[in-house]
N, C-alpha and C positions, 0 to 999 in steps of 0.2 A: 439421583436428582434427575429430574427432565428439562431439558434446556426448549427455551421456546421453540428454537429452530427446528428441532425434531417435530415438531407440531405444523410446522409451516406458517408460523406468526411471522410479524414483525416487529422491530421497534420504532418508536413514534420519530425517530431523527428525519429519516427522508421524507414522512407525510409532511412533518413542519416545513422542514423547507421548501417542498414543491407549495404547500399551502401559501405560506408568504411570499413568494416567489408569483404564486396566480391570485392571488387577490380573495382566496376565502378561507373558510373554517373547516376543518376536519369534526365530524361530527363524534360526540362521546356519548352512547347509548347504553342506559345501565338497565340490567336483566337481573331476572329473579328466578325464572324458571324456564319448562322446554319452549311455550309459547311464546314469551317474550322473544327469546334467542331467536327462534325459527324467523319471526316477523322481523326483526333488525336484519339477520343474514339477508332475508328475502328482499326487504326494501333496499338494501344498501346494494346487493347484486344488479336488480332491474336497474337501479337510477346510477350504476357505475359510479359509486362515490367511495372512497378510502373510510376504512368504519373503524372505531375504537370502541372495543367491548370492555364495558366497565361493571366493575364487581366491588362491591361495597363489602365492609365486614361482615353486616349484619346477613347482606345475601348470603356470603360464601358460610358463614354458618347455617342458615335456613335449608340452601341446597347441597351442602356437605361438600367441603373441599375435594374430595375424590373423584364424585362425579361430575364436577364442576371442570376438573381435568378432562375427562372423558367427554362432555360435552363440549368442551371448545376444542378438540382433537375431530368431532363430528362436524362440527360446523366447519373446519377445513379443510375438511375433505370435501365437502360439498359445494365450497368456494373455489378450492383448486381444479373439481373436476368439471366446473362451469366453463361458458364459452367465452365468457370475460372474467376471469379471477381479479380480484381487488386486494391490496393490500390491509390485514387486517392485525391489529394491536391488544393483545389481552391484558387489560389494566386495573390495579388493585384503585379505588376509590375512596378515597381519605383514610389512607392505613393510619394508624395514631401510634404506632410502634415498631424500632427496630424489628423485634422478634417477627412481627404480623410480616413485614415487608419481606424478611429473609425466605419464610416460608411460601409466601407467594413465586418468589422468584425460583426456589427450587423446585415448585410444582407446575411449573410454565409459564408464569405469567411475562409478556415482554417489556411490562412497563409498569413501576408502581409510583403511588402518590404517597409523601408522606406529610402529612398535616401536623404541623407542630405551631401552627399560627395561635392555639390557646395557651401557648408558653411564653415565657418572659424573652426577649428577642436572642438575647447569646445562647440559652437552650434552644431555641429551635433552629439556630444556626448547629449546633452540635449535634441536635438530632439529626438533622438534614445531611449533613456532611457525615455523619456514621454511614446512613443507608448508602450517597452516593456512592462513598468508598468499595461498598462488599457489591452493589449493582452494577457497578460499572466494568468490575471483573467478570461479570458474566455479559457484557456487552447489552445490561437491559437499561431502559430510558426513566429517569427519575423526575417525580415533580415536587416541585414546592410550594409552599403557601407562604404571602406575607399580607397580613390584614384579616379582618374576621366577619366572616356574612351571618346574617341574623338569620332567623327562621329554623326549621326542626325537617330532618329529613335524615332515616335510618338512625343511626345512632350520633347523627351531628345534630346539636343543638346548642344556638346562641341565641341570647334575647336583643342585642342590641348587635348594631352593623359599627365596625372598626375599619375604615380606611384605610388601604393602602397608603403609606409614607412613600412618596417617590425618593424622599433622601434616604433611605433604607436599601431600596433595590440593587444597588450596583453592589452594595458590600454584601448584602446576603449571596448574590449569585457567585462571586468571586470566591468568596468563604466556603460555601457548599459546594460548587460544581455542578449543581441541577441543571438538568436539562432546558427544562419550562418551570414558568412562575405562574401561577395561579394567583390574582389579584381580587381586592375587594374594592369595586366601584360603583355599587349600588342594586348589583344581583342581590338574590336571598334564596335560601332554600324553602323546599315545599311548594304548597298550593297559594297561601297568603301570603304572598311576597312583598305587597304594599297596603298601608291603610288607605282608602279612596271612598268617596263618598259617590250614592250613585250619577251617573254622567260623567264625573271624572277621569281624568287618563293616569295613569301611572307615572310617578317622577320621571325626568328623564335619566340614564345613566351617568356618571360623572367622568364623562368624556375629558374633560380638561385635567384630571388623574391620569386614564389612560395614555394621553398626549404626552404628559410630562417624562411618563416613563420610559414610553417609547424612544424620549430623546437622553433618557441617562443610561439606557442600554438598548443601543441600536439593532434592528434586526433579530433579536432575542423574542423565543415564541412565549406568547402570553397565553393563559389559561382563563375562561369564564366558566364560573361553575354558579348553580342556581341559576341557568338562564332558560328555563323551561318559561314557555308563553302563557300557560293554564289556559287552555282553547276555550273559550266561551262555549263552543258548541256542546263539548264535552261535559262542560261544570253544566251548561243548562239540561242536558240528557240526564246526568246524574240526579241533578236535584228534581226533574220531573217524575222520574221513578224511585221514589221514596229517598234519596239522599240528603244530605242538610252540609251543601258548600257553598253556603251564602256570602257573599263577599270575596270569593276565589279571584285571584288576577296575577297575573304575571308580567315579565319583560316581554315590552311589545317586539313583533316582529321587525318593524322599521328598525329598531337601536339596534337589533342582533345582526340587520344585515350591515347596518355600518359598520358594528365592529369587526363581522367577518372580513372587513376589507382594509381593517388595520393589523397591528401585529397579533391580534387575538388570532390563533388559526387552531385553538380547539375549543368547541363550546359545548358543555354537559348538560344532556335531557334527560330528566330522572321522570320528574313527576307527568309532564304531558304523557308519557308512556303508560303511567298509572291509572291515569284518568281516562284515556282511553280503552283500557280494558274494562275497568269498573263501569265506565257507562254503558259499553255494549253487553256485558255482562247483567247489568241490572234490568234494561231493557228485554233482552232474552227472556230473562226468567220471569218477568212481569209478565211479560205478553202469553207465554205457555207456562204456569205455574207446575205443570205435571212432568216436566222438563227435568229429569235427573242424570241426564248423560251429560260429562262435562265437555265430552268433543262437539256437541250441538250447540254451548254457548262460549265455550273458550275458542275453538275455531273460527266463530265468524268476531270474535274479538281480536283475534289473531291477524282474520284479513283487514280489520280497521285499519290495524297499528301498522298493516304494514304500507298502507296508501298515506298513514301521516309520516312517516317515514320518509317515503320519495316526495311527497309535497315539501317538507322541511328542506331535503337534501337540493332540490331543485329551487324552490321559490326564496327560501330564507338564507343557507347556509353557501348557498353557492358550489357544494362540495359533488353534486351531479356530474357525471362524463369527466371526474377529475382521475380517474384511476386507469 
């Protein structure tokens, strides 16, 4: 077993405590490959932001779990040798089985999500509590989920949103012992978060549900999944260079700014990172059809992703200069 402290990682407990006290949200960025990892780490170091590196079940399979462990170790070497080191957690995103959570914990993850939201309530409680029992023996943080987000992202797919019921949260937290709770208040997975007509704004998040949850479990860390803004500049670039993402729309940055000042202390961002990389790669290959060197199109994509991350941390989540 490789314990996360051997790699230099942190769990999320202190991160969340400081975020709630400071009125900001810690960014949780998903990555699948080297260039994304480089961009995320560089962007958070340059903006001096705490960081949660997220790996989904699909990403773990794609990149190879052994390789990922050493990629994380390499990232921490860069972080800890920098002038201003930042706290970094390595987090399993949307783990769906006890066995997967255990495997991640044993290979150096400092935080895991067990998503039992597709199960009946009692089964969700039982699964989550089982993961918590094992994780806490190794000082690993656990995120649970109540409510269902619509949309498709990686292996997660639901047709309809099921908002979190505030009546359930206190009982769930008490019975499971989770360290944070992902809730459903209107965000969704993927690049098509809302169905809106041209010129219309996306519907607002259900802050009334969030506020009621805050009353039921005061001071408890809340997580927002499916919170990419699906930045129009990159959607337009993808479409300009041969893509077909008409109607893609995400959560407005104003909504995220408001959420970050509440009990929401972790905001997940995956689709925005994918869109940035895809947009720049499409542009580079279109403008230079003879280019067959991945460094010459993935490098610029990485650089653009760094800038997107710095801006997110500074202007949306409020996490810059908090490390």
